[in-house]
FIMI-108099 format. One record per residue (C-alpha): x, z, y. Coordinates in Angstrom, 3 decimals. Example, Ala and Ser with C-alpha at 12.3 -4.5 7.8 and 13.67 -1.06 7.14 Angstrom:
// residues 2
12.300, 7.800, -4.500
13.670, 7.140, -1.060
END
This chain:
// residues 559
94.761, 35.595, 101.113
96.433, 38.005, 103.567
95.489, 38.323, 107.251
98.167, 35.873, 108.379
96.926, 33.248, 105.907
93.315, 33.962, 106.935
94.126, 33.383, 110.627
95.930, 30.142, 109.755
92.927, 28.980, 107.708
90.574, 29.805, 110.613
92.705, 27.714, 112.983
92.495, 24.856, 110.491
88.692, 25.111, 110.203
88.162, 25.303, 113.955
90.335, 22.222, 114.452
88.064, 20.077, 112.280
86.278, 17.424, 114.380
82.813, 18.777, 113.584
81.001, 21.275, 111.379
81.091, 19.825, 107.873
78.645, 20.201, 104.997
81.005, 22.626, 103.244
81.591, 24.806, 106.330
79.163, 27.013, 108.292
79.974, 28.899, 111.505
77.816, 31.859, 112.504
77.884, 34.479, 115.217
75.753, 37.183, 113.629
73.516, 36.736, 110.618
72.719, 39.552, 108.245
69.770, 38.091, 106.274
70.729, 38.514, 102.580
68.415, 35.728, 101.409
69.811, 33.236, 103.916
73.360, 34.138, 102.898
72.455, 33.498, 99.247
70.908, 30.146, 100.114
73.969, 29.152, 102.156
76.314, 30.083, 99.291
74.274, 27.824, 96.972
74.228, 25.001, 99.527
77.942, 25.182, 100.353
79.064, 25.573, 96.729
77.113, 22.427, 95.832
78.445, 20.634, 98.930
82.049, 21.545, 98.024
81.579, 19.827, 94.659
79.749, 16.881, 96.214
82.613, 16.295, 98.682
85.194, 17.184, 96.014
86.833, 19.900, 98.097
88.704, 22.922, 96.786
86.471, 25.533, 98.448
83.849, 26.054, 101.148
83.419, 28.616, 103.917
80.931, 30.691, 105.884
82.604, 32.207, 108.945
81.026, 34.893, 111.147
82.313, 35.365, 114.683
82.449, 31.695, 115.744
79.998, 30.152, 118.184
78.343, 27.306, 116.323
78.332, 24.562, 118.967
81.542, 25.294, 120.904
83.615, 26.753, 118.018
84.637, 29.464, 120.439
85.943, 32.666, 118.821
83.482, 35.334, 119.989
83.777, 37.921, 117.223
80.976, 39.494, 115.203
79.420, 42.902, 114.668
78.468, 41.871, 111.115
80.361, 43.463, 108.237
79.714, 41.865, 104.849
81.254, 44.714, 102.858
79.032, 47.369, 104.461
75.749, 45.602, 103.702
73.512, 47.042, 100.990
70.220, 46.032, 99.386
68.711, 49.395, 98.550
71.538, 51.220, 96.802
73.234, 47.999, 95.701
76.130, 46.353, 97.494
75.367, 42.909, 98.940
78.134, 41.234, 96.940
76.791, 42.545, 93.629
73.202, 41.682, 94.612
74.165, 38.091, 95.452
76.144, 37.600, 92.241
73.114, 38.622, 90.175
70.870, 36.070, 91.912
73.303, 33.149, 91.894
73.181, 31.007, 88.739
75.449, 30.064, 87.224
77.649, 32.800, 88.636
80.372, 31.562, 90.976
83.274, 33.314, 92.607
83.473, 33.985, 96.339
86.044, 35.958, 98.320
85.305, 38.149, 101.339
87.992, 38.131, 104.037
87.470, 40.451, 107.037
90.192, 40.440, 109.717
90.897, 40.659, 113.457
91.735, 37.535, 115.447
92.641, 37.952, 119.167
91.051, 41.423, 119.095
87.802, 39.978, 117.725
86.300, 40.779, 114.331
85.984, 37.817, 111.958
84.323, 37.656, 108.534
85.187, 34.723, 106.269
83.413, 34.024, 102.993
85.423, 31.671, 100.758
83.130, 29.939, 98.254
84.133, 28.212, 95.002
82.657, 24.833, 93.991
79.754, 24.391, 91.578
80.852, 23.619, 88.017
78.861, 22.133, 85.137
75.569, 22.372, 87.089
74.277, 22.910, 90.668
74.358, 26.511, 91.908
70.958, 28.144, 92.420
69.869, 31.147, 94.432
66.722, 32.860, 93.182
66.079, 29.833, 90.996
66.332, 27.229, 93.797
69.146, 24.747, 94.396
70.269, 24.128, 97.993
72.500, 21.583, 99.718
73.852, 20.977, 103.213
72.595, 17.849, 104.988
74.689, 17.527, 108.129
74.599, 20.998, 109.636
71.243, 21.904, 108.033
70.521, 23.752, 104.801
67.926, 22.019, 102.630
66.509, 22.165, 99.091
68.525, 19.873, 96.819
65.425, 18.483, 95.091
64.299, 16.965, 98.398
67.405, 14.745, 98.466
67.475, 12.870, 95.120
70.442, 10.676, 96.069
72.614, 13.718, 96.758
71.326, 15.392, 93.594
72.147, 12.311, 91.499
75.655, 12.029, 92.949
76.267, 15.756, 92.433
75.302, 15.503, 88.764
77.573, 12.492, 88.301
80.497, 14.582, 89.565
79.511, 17.638, 87.530
79.187, 15.598, 84.338
82.914, 14.844, 84.503
83.459, 18.523, 83.710
81.690, 18.149, 80.410
81.928, 21.111, 77.998
80.972, 18.914, 75.069
83.967, 16.592, 75.683
86.562, 19.360, 75.783
89.254, 19.328, 73.108
89.541, 22.254, 70.716
93.310, 22.343, 70.172
93.093, 24.722, 67.211
90.801, 22.403, 65.231
91.603, 19.532, 62.857
89.554, 17.194, 60.670
89.851, 19.863, 57.982
87.457, 21.996, 60.073
84.699, 19.406, 59.620
82.112, 19.505, 56.823
82.488, 16.719, 54.213
78.704, 16.386, 53.636
78.090, 16.160, 57.376
80.815, 13.495, 57.695
79.218, 11.436, 54.919
75.758, 11.726, 56.469
77.199, 10.841, 59.901
78.702, 7.645, 58.452
75.327, 6.682, 56.937
73.579, 7.204, 60.267
76.266, 5.286, 62.146
75.989, 2.373, 59.696
72.221, 2.370, 60.166
72.805, 1.925, 63.904
75.474, -0.740, 63.263
74.255, -2.451, 60.092
76.161, -5.698, 60.764
79.462, -3.781, 60.586
78.639, -1.829, 57.427
81.505, -3.200, 55.299
83.998, -2.705, 58.099
82.856, 0.902, 58.647
83.395, 1.673, 54.960
87.084, 0.799, 55.391
87.694, 3.295, 58.182
89.343, 6.621, 57.484
87.698, 9.763, 58.916
89.768, 9.820, 62.103
89.045, 6.167, 62.882
85.350, 6.679, 62.222
85.178, 9.775, 64.451
86.945, 7.929, 67.273
84.722, 4.854, 66.933
81.566, 7.000, 66.860
82.872, 8.769, 69.995
82.660, 12.160, 68.356
86.414, 12.739, 68.760
88.879, 11.600, 71.421
92.093, 9.948, 70.203
91.853, 11.840, 66.940
91.458, 15.197, 68.680
88.546, 17.429, 67.680
86.040, 17.989, 70.505
83.418, 20.701, 70.940
80.886, 17.994, 70.064
82.595, 17.342, 66.709
82.546, 21.051, 65.811
78.947, 21.420, 66.955
77.535, 18.479, 64.986
79.943, 18.202, 62.048
81.923, 21.456, 61.898
82.007, 23.783, 58.923
80.049, 27.006, 59.327
83.261, 29.030, 59.039
84.753, 27.012, 61.934
81.994, 28.075, 64.310
84.238, 30.727, 65.882
86.372, 27.950, 67.416
83.510, 27.298, 69.868
83.491, 30.888, 71.188
82.123, 31.995, 73.639
79.579, 29.207, 73.127
76.980, 29.763, 70.385
76.156, 26.981, 67.957
73.097, 28.500, 66.317
69.445, 27.621, 65.727
67.124, 30.502, 64.822
63.783, 29.859, 63.077
61.187, 32.633, 63.401
57.805, 32.775, 61.649
54.997, 34.760, 63.332
51.500, 35.549, 62.096
48.263, 35.159, 64.062
48.905, 38.510, 65.770
52.363, 37.458, 66.968
54.121, 39.764, 64.510
57.383, 38.439, 63.050
57.101, 37.752, 59.305
60.329, 35.894, 58.530
63.419, 34.393, 60.155
66.579, 32.466, 59.363
69.714, 31.456, 61.305
71.165, 27.960, 61.005
74.811, 27.222, 61.845
76.977, 24.103, 62.150
77.007, 21.392, 61.150
73.914, 20.978, 63.345
73.610, 17.356, 62.200
72.418, 18.756, 58.857
70.781, 21.909, 60.224
67.984, 19.929, 61.890
66.464, 18.867, 58.549
66.976, 22.374, 57.173
64.921, 23.803, 60.050
62.285, 21.103, 59.566
61.954, 22.078, 55.894
61.276, 25.710, 56.881
58.284, 24.782, 59.049
55.022, 24.840, 57.128
53.470, 21.422, 57.698
49.981, 21.983, 56.320
47.482, 19.223, 55.637
44.361, 19.065, 57.812
41.148, 17.375, 56.666
39.807, 15.414, 59.593
36.382, 13.739, 59.914
36.539, 10.656, 62.186
33.466, 9.877, 64.248
30.841, 7.751, 62.541
32.122, 8.329, 59.000
31.243, 10.613, 56.125
34.697, 10.468, 54.539
37.397, 12.755, 55.913
41.021, 11.664, 56.123
44.015, 13.925, 55.641
46.755, 14.370, 58.230
49.683, 16.785, 58.473
49.889, 19.326, 61.285
53.135, 17.935, 62.639
54.781, 14.553, 62.829
58.343, 15.064, 61.431
59.802, 12.715, 64.049
58.334, 14.843, 66.853
59.812, 18.045, 65.376
63.230, 16.403, 64.972
63.119, 14.996, 68.490
62.328, 18.413, 69.935
65.271, 19.925, 68.054
67.602, 17.086, 69.027
66.629, 17.544, 72.683
67.396, 21.260, 72.438
70.842, 20.514, 71.000
71.639, 17.749, 73.500
70.502, 19.677, 76.591
71.458, 23.250, 75.730
73.739, 24.886, 78.314
76.408, 26.146, 75.915
78.225, 27.976, 78.723
75.375, 30.526, 78.701
76.262, 31.672, 75.152
72.735, 31.571, 73.736
71.051, 30.238, 70.614
68.260, 27.695, 70.266
64.986, 29.273, 69.066
62.243, 27.682, 66.972
59.194, 29.960, 66.747
56.558, 28.879, 64.232
53.061, 30.251, 64.803
49.810, 29.578, 62.952
48.921, 26.396, 64.857
51.984, 25.467, 66.948
55.775, 25.469, 67.069
57.630, 26.683, 70.177
61.135, 25.381, 70.957
63.334, 27.074, 73.568
66.794, 26.275, 74.869
68.780, 27.456, 77.874
69.512, 25.218, 80.846
67.229, 23.789, 83.497
65.104, 20.693, 82.830
67.209, 18.119, 84.685
64.469, 15.490, 85.354
62.332, 18.157, 87.073
59.047, 17.534, 85.250
57.646, 15.738, 82.223
55.488, 13.583, 84.486
58.636, 12.299, 86.217
60.094, 11.270, 82.834
56.938, 9.423, 81.800
56.355, 7.834, 85.190
59.965, 6.702, 85.483
59.909, 5.126, 81.990
63.641, 4.364, 82.210
66.869, 5.713, 80.724
67.789, 9.187, 81.909
70.599, 9.019, 84.443
71.834, 12.598, 84.113
72.852, 14.593, 81.058
74.128, 18.146, 80.882
76.399, 17.215, 77.961
77.057, 13.472, 78.366
79.714, 13.245, 75.612
77.451, 15.092, 73.168
74.450, 12.955, 74.127
76.402, 9.743, 73.520
77.648, 10.998, 70.150
74.066, 11.849, 69.157
72.999, 8.327, 70.125
75.793, 6.864, 68.002
74.831, 9.050, 65.035
71.189, 7.948, 65.290
69.933, 11.381, 66.401
68.489, 10.453, 69.790
67.272, 7.226, 71.342
69.777, 5.223, 73.337
67.159, 4.315, 75.958
66.242, 7.930, 76.621
62.521, 7.512, 75.915
62.159, 10.268, 73.331
59.882, 12.504, 75.409
57.451, 9.687, 76.166
57.408, 8.648, 72.522
56.526, 12.230, 71.501
53.516, 12.182, 73.824
52.412, 8.764, 72.551
52.660, 9.923, 68.931
50.572, 13.023, 69.664
48.046, 10.798, 71.440
47.952, 8.402, 68.481
47.321, 11.358, 66.144
44.568, 12.633, 68.509
46.360, 15.965, 68.869
46.936, 17.942, 72.072
49.868, 16.857, 74.214
53.129, 18.839, 73.947
53.356, 21.659, 76.511
56.510, 22.071, 78.615
56.913, 25.449, 80.319
59.548, 25.150, 83.075
58.647, 28.370, 84.889
62.032, 30.008, 84.186
64.975, 28.484, 86.099
67.408, 28.398, 83.182
65.090, 27.994, 80.190
63.000, 25.151, 78.794
60.072, 25.996, 76.519
58.305, 23.177, 74.683
55.352, 23.679, 72.353
54.064, 21.205, 69.772
50.472, 21.790, 68.648
49.410, 21.453, 65.023
45.671, 21.707, 65.510
42.827, 19.744, 67.064
41.322, 21.560, 70.030
38.115, 19.482, 69.966
38.029, 16.869, 67.226
35.232, 14.672, 68.567
36.426, 14.974, 72.136
40.080, 14.185, 71.443
39.445, 11.530, 68.821
36.850, 9.465, 70.661
38.141, 10.123, 74.171
41.493, 8.540, 73.431
40.108, 5.844, 71.143
37.174, 4.716, 73.302
38.679, 4.817, 76.817
41.494, 2.928, 78.473
43.213, 5.885, 80.086
46.941, 5.653, 80.655
49.200, 8.368, 79.287
49.496, 10.285, 82.564
45.710, 10.601, 82.819
45.516, 11.674, 79.175
48.080, 14.394, 79.921
46.088, 15.513, 82.976
42.825, 15.589, 81.033
44.551, 17.488, 78.248
45.466, 20.161, 80.807
41.810, 20.414, 81.830
40.817, 20.927, 78.181
43.365, 23.729, 77.929
42.166, 25.298, 81.217
45.564, 24.648, 82.831
46.193, 24.028, 86.505
46.530, 20.427, 87.622
48.125, 19.041, 90.771
46.270, 17.467, 93.700
47.447, 14.052, 92.542
46.180, 14.622, 89.007
42.880, 15.982, 90.291
42.320, 12.980, 92.564
43.073, 10.545, 89.749
40.681, 12.231, 87.285
38.017, 12.618, 89.970
38.276, 8.949, 90.955
37.769, 7.964, 87.325
34.872, 10.469, 87.140
36.479, 12.206, 84.188
36.087, 15.770, 85.489
33.513, 17.790, 87.399
33.398, 21.224, 88.952
35.704, 22.845, 91.461
39.278, 23.842, 90.828
40.322, 25.884, 88.978
37.007, 25.750, 87.068
37.107, 22.087, 86.056
35.412, 20.646, 83.007
34.984, 17.255, 81.427
32.294, 15.143, 83.055
29.219, 13.783, 81.302
30.880, 10.357, 81.161
33.181, 11.674, 78.452
30.771, 14.231, 77.049
28.323, 11.462, 76.228
31.038, 9.486, 74.444
32.184, 12.433, 72.401
28.829, 13.855, 71.423
29.484, 17.028, 73.423
26.390, 16.780, 75.621
25.206, 20.290, 74.780
28.570, 21.776, 75.709
28.550, 19.762, 78.908
25.135, 21.125, 79.933
26.381, 24.670, 79.340
29.408, 23.988, 81.531
27.606, 22.158, 84.301
26.006, 24.317, 86.978
22.429, 23.720, 88.199
21.937, 23.545, 91.953
20.960, 26.644, 93.922
17.341, 25.523, 94.345
16.887, 25.563, 90.572
17.941, 29.227, 90.329
15.799, 30.200, 93.336
12.755, 28.565, 91.759
13.328, 30.565, 88.556
13.525, 33.838, 90.543
10.359, 33.041, 92.498
8.454, 32.144, 89.296
9.543, 35.408, 87.700
8.451, 37.515, 90.696
5.120, 35.678, 90.961
4.412, 36.539, 87.333
5.707, 40.144, 87.213
5.513, 41.252, 90.867
9.007, 42.730, 91.008
12.341, 42.637, 89.213
15.441, 44.793, 89.074
18.890, 43.313, 89.551
19.434, 43.739, 85.814
16.200, 41.768, 85.100
17.385, 38.884, 87.263
20.841, 38.889, 85.711
19.268, 38.642, 82.252
17.083, 35.801, 83.526
19.909, 33.721, 84.990
23.230, 34.640, 83.421
23.024, 32.307, 80.424
21.807, 29.471, 82.685
24.912, 29.577, 84.891
27.897, 27.385, 84.042
30.073, 28.665, 81.196
33.063, 27.618, 83.265
32.605, 30.971, 85.069
33.386, 34.282, 83.416
30.814, 37.103, 83.233
31.960, 38.788, 86.449
31.911, 35.492, 88.340
28.394, 34.781, 87.059
27.146, 38.159, 88.355
28.791, 37.522, 91.714
27.022, 34.180, 91.893
23.648, 35.851, 91.193
24.329, 38.430, 93.924
25.111, 35.611, 96.344
21.870, 33.766, 95.486
19.828, 36.949, 96.069
21.473, 37.533, 99.439
20.810, 33.953, 100.488
17.134, 34.273, 99.493
16.925, 37.546, 101.429
18.350, 35.883, 104.560
15.752, 33.120, 104.169
12.974, 35.767, 104.005
12.044, 34.623, 100.519
12.563, 37.995, 98.808
13.322, 41.539, 99.921
14.790, 44.667, 98.286
12.758, 47.849, 97.924
12.723, 51.214, 96.173
14.778, 54.392, 96.467
17.882, 52.323, 96.028
17.066, 49.328, 98.194
19.298, 47.041, 96.120
17.815, 47.706, 92.672
14.339, 46.160, 92.932
13.321, 42.793, 94.433
9.906, 41.475, 95.499
8.546, 38.304, 97.076
7.970, 38.334, 100.805
4.271, 38.163, 101.736
4.397, 34.648, 103.098
5.830, 33.462, 99.788
2.998, 35.157, 97.882
0.441, 33.453, 100.120
1.912, 30.080, 99.308
END
């Protein structure tokens, strides 16, 4: 855009009846973070309103739209030694294009930032998605209706539905095609004879893997020959299995390529699913159970395939450790949190790869009602194993871990079997067992049910559950006595021995203080108790170092 075109565009923007959600006027604003947030908000708004581009314009008075000029120069701004433009591009995900136009209008300096629309997914700045609401910039997650509508628009630009013009049915694997037919017939058993009469092209169209006989990215991903994988470039269609020992050192690995429909079982066969001997409460005869439920492992892998952001050119990783399996895929977790999925208990409304997801439903890979995550949690609960862990701390990566061990056999077994907790409370209590943080809502729910005691973050299971599970001794070690109990112990010690060093008193008390606290915290608690007793004139420090030796005050001795 030359200067003449830029001036014409400015006239057009100023003539708009009011400031729109894809346009921002500013006089002077040089905050890099705010600029990044506005780029995210306007890029998402451009897509939401289905415009060609959005704008931030410096040198225009916001309310009057009067051309006042600006002393701000975008091109001259630096963050340390880095140019602002480069800095912003690194923090915007996925990367979008924007054009800087600086020109003079009526002898006044104008800066115009021309911003491209979001594609495939909302644009984030520093891991946060923004949107314009009227003339205000807000976090997208706070406006679910706008977020839902934005995803509906973005899903129309579906990578998985794109046609690969170079590919034909000959690029598909014959074994994968046969297995796909079997799975499709299982989903449509009443049409089994009819399905057998279809040729490959008809079947692929009916299963919505291809479009009008044309090979899609989905077809190559799920059914393509390994040697046809290059047709998906720059996307990667690869699952990598890694085996690590107890020290986290890599012992073995293997890469799995298309057809991913068959690769899932190949990965499953690599995972060592050992047998655990388990002793149920009240019995003398152990039962045997495998570390992992095969359905849970498959579901995790299917979710990785369905929700991978293939535009980021990355593989799916499956890391097997001694007592768990970690699954990672790129792309943000669209529902926001696992609790939202379980609480909603309804079909997912948004998919990153809608065409791929539908094909996987048709081929019996994922559930048509979108309840796979909840079913995984229920299966782990039924097996009395820890709940799956979802780590969503990275903006563009989902990490999900499936445990293959019992953290506390009696606790887990009898807790779930003998109480009527709903799944959300089981998940919250599972976090407490693992010493994980819980939200205010989770804490209130567990506290109301009297399932936990202590103060956050040092929570532990209350005696209500400890009594059920036979963990009374552990509960006593975790539960703290009141301050008066510790003071009485100190007084009794000093009455018997006359004096005590700080080390003596630590040895006296440290194993009586709650095991929820670490060693340093226990010593700090003892120091606090001593100071409180000193303030109450119960004890006093003496000796060359006044803080090393403690004695009872006279009035206490007389008592």
